C-alpha positions as CSV (number, residue, x, y, z in Angstrom):
1,M,-3.0,32.6,-9.1
2,G,-6.5,31.3,-9.8
3,D,-5.2,28.2,-11.6
4,T,-2.7,27.5,-8.8
5,L,-5.5,27.7,-6.2
6,L,-7.7,25.4,-8.4
7,I,-5.0,22.9,-8.7
8,A,-4.4,22.9,-4.9
9,V,-8.1,22.4,-4.2
10,Y,-8.4,19.4,-6.6
11,A,-5.1,17.9,-5.3
12,F,-6.3,18.3,-1.7
13,L,-9.7,16.7,-2.4
14,G,-8.2,13.7,-4.1
15,A,-5.6,13.2,-1.4
16,A,-8.2,13.7,1.3
17,A,-10.4,11.0,-0.2
18,A,-7.4,8.6,-0.3
19,G,-6.4,9.5,3.3
20,L,-9.9,8.9,4.6
21,L,-10.0,5.5,2.9
22,G,-6.6,4.7,4.4
23,A,-7.7,5.7,7.9
24,C,-10.7,3.4,7.6
25,V,-8.5,0.5,6.5
26,L,-6.0,1.2,9.4
27,L,-8.9,1.1,11.8
28,L,-10.0,-2.3,10.5
29,I,-6.5,-3.8,10.7
30,R,-5.5,-2.1,14.0
31,R,-4.7,-5.5,15.5
32,R,-2.7,-6.8,12.6
33,S,1.1,-6.9,12.2
34,L,3.3,-3.8,11.9
35,V,4.1,-4.8,8.3
36,A,0.5,-4.4,7.3
37,H,0.3,-1.0,9.0
38,L,3.4,0.3,7.2
39,T,2.2,-1.1,3.9
40,V,-1.2,0.7,4.3
41,V,0.5,3.9,5.3
42,V,2.8,3.9,2.2
43,A,-0.1,2.9,0.0
44,V,-2.2,5.7,1.3
45,A,0.6,8.2,0.6
46,V,1.1,6.9,-2.9
47,T,-2.7,6.7,-3.6
48,A,-3.2,10.2,-2.2
49,M,-0.5,11.5,-4.6
50,L,-2.0,9.5,-7.5
51,A,-5.6,10.7,-6.7
52,G,-4.5,14.3,-6.5
53,T,-2.6,14.0,-9.8
54,L,-5.5,12.4,-11.6
55,A,-7.9,15.0,-10.3
56,V,-5.7,17.9,-11.4
57,A,-5.1,16.2,-14.8
58,D,-8.8,15.7,-15.4
59,A,-9.5,19.4,-14.4
60,M,-6.7,20.6,-16.7
61,F,-7.8,18.4,-19.6
62,L,-4.3,16.8,-20.1
63,S,-3.9,14.8,-23.2
64,A,-4.1,11.0,-23.0
65,H,-0.3,10.7,-23.6
66,D,0.5,13.1,-20.8
67,L,-1.9,11.4,-18.4
68,K,-0.4,8.0,-19.2
69,V,3.1,9.4,-18.5
70,V,2.1,10.8,-15.2
71,T,0.2,7.6,-14.2
72,T,3.2,5.5,-15.1
73,V,5.6,7.6,-13.0
74,V,3.3,7.5,-10.0
75,A,2.8,3.7,-10.4
76,M,6.6,3.1,-10.4
77,A,7.0,5.2,-7.3
78,A,4.2,3.2,-5.7
79,V,5.9,-0.1,-6.4
80,V,9.2,1.0,-5.0
81,S,7.6,2.6,-2.0
82,L,5.5,-0.5,-1.2
83,A,8.6,-2.7,-1.6
84,G,10.6,-0.5,0.8
85,A,7.7,-0.5,3.3
86,L,7.5,-4.3,3.2
87,L,11.3,-4.7,3.8
88,L,11.3,-2.1,6.6
89,G,8.3,-3.7,8.2
90,R,9.7,-7.2,8.1
91,W,13.0,-5.9,9.7
92,V,11.2,-4.1,12.5
93,V,8.9,-7.1,13.1
94,A,11.9,-9.4,13.2
95,R,13.6,-7.2,15.8
96,S,10.4,-7.0,17.8
97,R,10.1,-10.8,17.8
98,A,13.7,-11.1,19.0
99,L,12.9,-8.8,21.8
100,A,9.8,-10.8,22.7
101,L,11.7,-14.0,22.8
102,A,14.4,-12.4,25.0
103,A,11.7,-11.0,27.3
104,R,10.3,-14.5,27.9
105,S,13.3,-15.1,30.2
106,F,11.6,-12.9,32.8
107,G,8.9,-15.5,33.3
108,D,11.5,-18.3,33.5
109,G,13.5,-16.5,36.2
110,G,16.3,-15.7,33.9
111,D,18.0,-12.4,32.9
112,F,17.2,-10.3,29.9
113,T,19.9,-10.1,27.2
114,S,19.3,-7.6,24.4
115,P,19.3,-9.2,20.9
116,V,22.4,-8.5,18.8
117,G,22.1,-6.3,15.8
118,P,21.0,-2.8,14.7
119,A,17.6,-1.6,15.7
120,T,15.6,1.6,15.6
121,A,16.0,4.2,18.4
122,E,12.7,3.2,19.9
123,L,13.6,-0.5,20.1
124,E,17.0,0.3,21.5
125,A,15.4,2.4,24.2
126,L,13.0,-0.5,24.9
127,S,15.9,-2.9,25.1
128,R,17.7,-0.7,27.7
129,E,14.5,-0.4,29.8
130,L,14.1,-4.2,29.7
131,E,17.7,-4.7,30.7
132,A,17.2,-2.3,33.7
133,T,14.0,-4.1,34.6
134,S,15.9,-7.4,34.4
135,A,18.5,-6.1,36.8
136,K,15.9,-4.9,39.3
137,L,14.0,-8.2,39.1
138,A,17.3,-10.1,39.7
139,A,18.0,-8.0,42.7
140,S,14.5,-8.5,44.0
141,R,14.7,-12.3,43.6
142,E,18.0,-12.3,45.4
143,R,16.5,-10.3,48.3
144,E,13.5,-12.6,48.3
145,R,15.7,-15.7,48.5
146,A,17.7,-14.1,51.3
147,L,14.5,-13.2,53.2
148,E,13.1,-16.7,52.8
149,S,16.4,-18.2,54.0
150,S,16.3,-15.9,57.0
151,R,12.7,-16.9,57.7
152,R,13.6,-20.6,57.6
153,E,16.5,-20.0,60.0
154,L,14.3,-18.0,62.3
155,V,11.7,-20.7,62.4
156,A,14.3,-23.4,63.1
157,W,16.0,-21.4,65.8
158,I,12.8,-20.3,67.5
159,S,11.6,-23.9,67.5
160,H,14.9,-24.9,69.2
161,D,14.9,-22.0,71.6
162,L,11.3,-22.7,72.6
163,R,11.7,-26.5,72.9
164,T,14.5,-26.3,75.5
165,P,12.9,-24.0,78.1
166,L,9.4,-25.6,77.6
167,A,10.9,-29.0,78.3
168,G,12.5,-27.7,81.5
169,L,9.3,-26.0,82.6
170,R,7.4,-29.2,82.0
171,A,9.9,-31.2,84.0
172,M,10.0,-28.7,86.9
173,S,6.2,-28.4,87.1
174,E,5.8,-32.2,87.1
175,A,8.4,-32.4,89.9
176,L,6.5,-29.8,91.9
177,E,3.2,-31.4,91.2
178,D,4.5,-34.8,92.3
179,G,6.2,-33.4,95.4
180,V,9.6,-34.7,94.5
181,A,11.3,-31.3,94.1
182,A,14.3,-31.1,96.5
183,D,14.2,-27.3,96.6
184,P,10.8,-26.0,95.5
185,K,11.8,-22.3,95.9
186,R,14.7,-22.8,93.6
187,Y,12.4,-24.5,91.0
188,L,10.0,-21.6,91.3
189,R,12.8,-19.1,90.7
190,Q,14.0,-21.1,87.7
191,I,10.5,-21.3,86.3
192,R,10.1,-17.5,86.6
193,T,13.4,-17.0,84.9
194,E,12.4,-19.2,82.0
195,V,9.0,-17.6,81.8
196,E,10.6,-14.1,81.6
197,R,12.9,-15.3,78.9
198,L,10.0,-16.7,76.9
199,N,8.1,-13.5,77.4
200,G,11.0,-11.5,76.1
201,M,11.2,-13.7,73.0
202,V,7.4,-13.3,72.4
203,G,7.8,-9.5,72.8
204,D,10.6,-9.5,70.2
205,L,8.5,-11.4,67.8
206,F,5.6,-9.0,68.3
207,E,7.9,-6.0,67.8
208,L,9.4,-7.5,64.7
209,S,6.0,-8.3,63.3
210,R,4.9,-4.6,63.8
211,I,8.0,-3.4,62.0
212,H,7.5,-5.7,59.0
213,A,3.8,-4.9,58.8
214,G,4.6,-1.1,58.8
215,S,2.4,-0.6,61.9
216,L,5.2,0.7,64.2
217,T,3.9,4.0,65.5
218,L,6.5,6.5,66.8
219,T,5.9,9.2,69.3
220,L,8.7,11.6,68.6
221,S,10.1,14.1,71.2
222,R,13.2,16.2,71.4
223,M,15.7,14.8,73.8
224,S,19.4,14.6,74.5
225,L,21.3,11.5,73.2
226,Y,23.4,11.9,76.3
227,D,20.5,11.1,78.5
228,L,19.4,8.1,76.4
229,V,22.9,6.6,76.4
230,G,23.2,7.2,80.2
231,D,19.9,5.4,80.9
232,A,21.0,2.5,78.6
233,L,24.4,2.1,80.3
234,S,22.7,2.0,83.7
235,G,20.3,-0.7,82.5
236,A,23.1,-2.8,81.0
237,D,25.5,-2.4,84.0
238,A,24.2,-5.5,85.9
239,L,24.7,-7.7,82.8
240,A,28.1,-6.3,82.2
241,R,29.2,-6.9,85.8
242,Q,27.8,-10.5,85.6
243,N,29.9,-11.1,82.5
244,G,33.0,-9.3,83.7
245,V,32.8,-6.7,80.9
246,R,33.6,-3.0,81.3
247,L,31.2,-0.4,80.0
248,V,32.7,2.9,78.7
249,G,30.7,5.9,77.7
250,A,33.3,8.7,77.7
251,R,32.7,10.1,74.2
252,V,29.0,11.0,74.4
253,E,28.2,14.5,73.2
254,Q,25.2,16.6,74.2
255,V,23.4,16.1,70.9
256,P,19.7,16.8,70.5
257,V,17.6,14.3,68.5
258,E,13.9,13.9,67.6
259,V,13.2,10.2,68.5
260,D,10.8,8.0,70.2
261,G,12.5,7.6,73.6
262,R,11.0,4.1,74.3
263,E,11.9,2.6,71.0
264,M,15.4,4.2,70.9
265,S,16.0,2.9,74.4
266,R,15.2,-0.5,73.0
267,V,17.8,0.0,70.2
268,L,20.5,1.0,72.6
269,G,19.6,-1.9,75.0
270,N,19.7,-4.5,72.2
271,L,23.1,-3.2,70.9
272,L,24.6,-3.2,74.4
273,V,23.2,-6.7,75.3
274,N,24.5,-8.0,72.0
275,A,28.0,-6.5,72.6
276,I,28.2,-7.6,76.2
277,R,27.3,-11.2,75.4
278,R,29.9,-11.4,72.7
279,T,32.7,-9.7,74.5
280,P,35.0,-12.0,76.6
281,A,35.5,-11.4,80.3
282,D,37.8,-8.5,81.1
283,G,36.8,-7.0,77.7
284,T,35.4,-3.5,77.0
285,V,32.3,-2.3,75.4
286,A,32.6,1.4,74.4
287,V,29.6,3.7,73.6
288,A,30.1,6.9,71.7
289,A,27.7,9.6,70.3
290,E,28.9,12.5,68.2
291,R,27.9,14.7,65.3
292,S,28.8,13.9,61.8
293,P,28.0,15.4,58.3
294,D,25.2,12.9,58.0
295,G,23.6,13.6,61.4
296,V,24.2,12.0,64.7
297,V,26.3,8.8,64.9
298,L,25.7,6.5,67.9
299,S,28.3,3.7,68.0
300,V,28.7,0.6,70.2
301,T,32.1,-1.1,69.9
302,D,32.7,-4.6,71.4
303,G,35.6,-7.0,71.7
304,C,34.1,-10.0,70.0
305,G,37.1,-10.5,67.7
306,G,35.3,-9.5,64.6
307,I,32.7,-10.9,62.2
308,P,33.6,-12.8,59.1
309,E,33.4,-10.5,56.1
310,E,31.0,-12.8,54.3
311,D,28.6,-12.5,57.2
312,L,28.6,-8.7,57.6
313,P,25.8,-8.1,55.1
314,R,23.6,-10.5,57.1
315,V,24.1,-9.2,60.6
316,F,20.8,-7.3,60.6
317,D,18.8,-10.0,58.9
318,T,16.0,-11.6,60.8
319,G,17.1,-14.7,62.6
320,W,20.9,-14.2,62.0
321,R,23.0,-15.2,65.0
322,G,26.3,-16.2,63.4
323,T,28.2,-19.5,63.7
324,H,29.1,-19.1,67.3
325,A,25.7,-17.9,68.6
326,R,23.4,-20.8,68.2
327,T,23.0,-21.5,71.9
328,P,19.8,-20.3,73.7
329,P,21.5,-17.5,75.7
330,A,22.3,-15.8,72.5
331,G,18.6,-15.1,71.9
332,A,16.5,-15.8,68.8
333,G,18.4,-13.6,66.4
334,L,15.8,-10.8,66.5
335,G,17.6,-8.1,68.4
336,L,19.6,-6.6,65.6
337,A,16.7,-7.0,63.1
338,I,14.6,-4.9,65.5
339,V,17.4,-2.4,65.8
340,R,17.5,-1.9,62.0
341,G,13.7,-1.7,61.8
342,I,13.4,1.0,64.5
343,V,16.3,3.0,63.2
344,E,14.9,3.0,59.7
345,A,11.5,4.1,61.0
346,H,13.4,7.1,62.4
347,Q,14.7,7.8,58.9
348,G,18.1,6.7,60.0
349,R,20.4,3.7,59.1
350,A,22.2,1.0,61.0
351,T,25.6,-0.4,59.9
352,V,28.3,-2.6,61.2
353,R,32.0,-2.9,60.4
354,N,35.0,-4.7,61.9
355,V,37.6,-2.8,64.0
356,A,40.7,-3.9,65.8
357,G,39.7,-6.6,68.2
358,G,36.0,-6.6,67.6
359,C,33.2,-4.8,65.6
360,R,31.5,-1.5,65.7
361,F,27.8,-1.0,65.3
362,E,26.8,2.4,64.2
363,V,23.3,4.1,64.2
364,T,23.0,7.3,62.2
365,L,20.0,9.5,63.1
366,P,18.9,13.0,61.9
367,T,20.0,15.8,64.1
368,A,17.4,18.0,65.8
369,G,17.9,21.7,65.9
370,G,19.4,23.5,68.9
371,S,21.6,22.1,71.6
372,F,21.6,21.1,75.3
373,A,23.5,22.4,78.2
374,G,25.8,20.1,80.0
375,P,24.8,18.3,83.2
């Protein structure tokens, strides 16, 4: 047992010396290639074995022949090990360079494609992560392009919608100033109407800017969706009569919700105005509110004839107004964008789908606990 312990101590001391030297070398070349690191690691392992063997051989007074045999065996093992480390290192480095070249496509706006061929488990995992990141970046670029397109359309349509009433206001004010207005009271009423319309447009822009900036502050309170719908229907009744559209709100349940009453009234108002304007005379706009597994579903169904399938994903985009809604009375294309922003601020979602004869806008909101008694 004493000889075995002595051999272990000498072997450990020799190997420790080689390992310490190897650690110093790795520290010096820490910024070099992976091939160099693998070579040093293998060299340290072989040198540690050789140093321990020589230390034990010297302590045990081996013969010169035996020492030569041991040294030769260790040297051959070192040659094979170093050759294997070099080949492995070159293969790993080649795969890493292929990954680096493929990753350069990110900066060029392209998609990442994993290099073909076998790789280590770590490099395969890195390739999968890069592919996932590439997909996320592609989706982000697509959203950015869609948003930029919506912004361009919004600027163009806002400029058009502002230019027309401003030109009319200028003409009417000049006529009043020059005293050539045939009916000054009618001119004043028209000026007020245009000013109110411009004021509404500015209000929509301000509301949308608050939503996009994340500064929309909600004051939540528990209320019945029945009351909200009733107030919204009353507010839209005059516009519906003017357009010859029937408003129907028969399927509205007594469902409690935790919402900001003012903001949710704006949501309902925007949806109703949008539906009334796009429903032909003698058409019907139906409002419903009922429970569902996901919460409370508030729906507004119009008789617009439907929206093209390719346009459905853009309905709630800022500035979208469709191909038949580019005239000033249709608004600046902000109403539905405001609807989505307010609903999402309430942790809900806004969707649209085509139904027979028109389309159905749905707002899903979380349900508040409890219930309300009927009127």
